[in-house]
N, C-alpha and C positions, 0 to 999 in steps of 0.2 A: 801322756799314758793309752790315747784312743788311740793317733797314729801307729801305737803299739803295736796293739792288735792288727790294722790293715799289713802290717808283715809278716804277721805268722805263720801266712800259707808259706812263702819261702823258707823261713824258718822250719816251718813241718817236713817241707820236701827236705830241704839240709839233713835235717834228725833221719830222716829217713834213707836219704843217701847211704851217708855214717852208717845205721843198723846194717845197711843191706850189706853195705864194703866191709862192717866187723861180724857180719856172720857167712860170710864166703873167705872170709881170712883166717876165719875157726875151721871150715869145709878142709879150707886146701892147708891147714894142719893137721886134720883127722886126717888124711888124707896121703901123707906124708907125702906132697908136692915137695919136688927140690926146693929151696930158697930161690935159685936162681928165677923158678918158674912165679916166684912170688915179687921178688924185685921187679920181670920187668913188666907183672901186671899190674905193681902199685907206680910204675915212673908211665904205664901207660892212662893208670886214669890221673897223675895228675898233668900229662899233657893234654889231657881232653880236658 
C-alpha cells in the first residue's frame, strides 16, 4: 500500500494530462473545429 503512494506523482501527471486533453477537445468542439483537425491532433498525441 505504501508503494502505491510513491507512484502517485506519475498517476497525478497522467490525470492532469487527460484532464487537459479533455478540455482542449471540448474547446475544439465548441469552436466548431473540423473533425479532421481533431483527428490529426489526436494522432499527434498518440505518436508523442
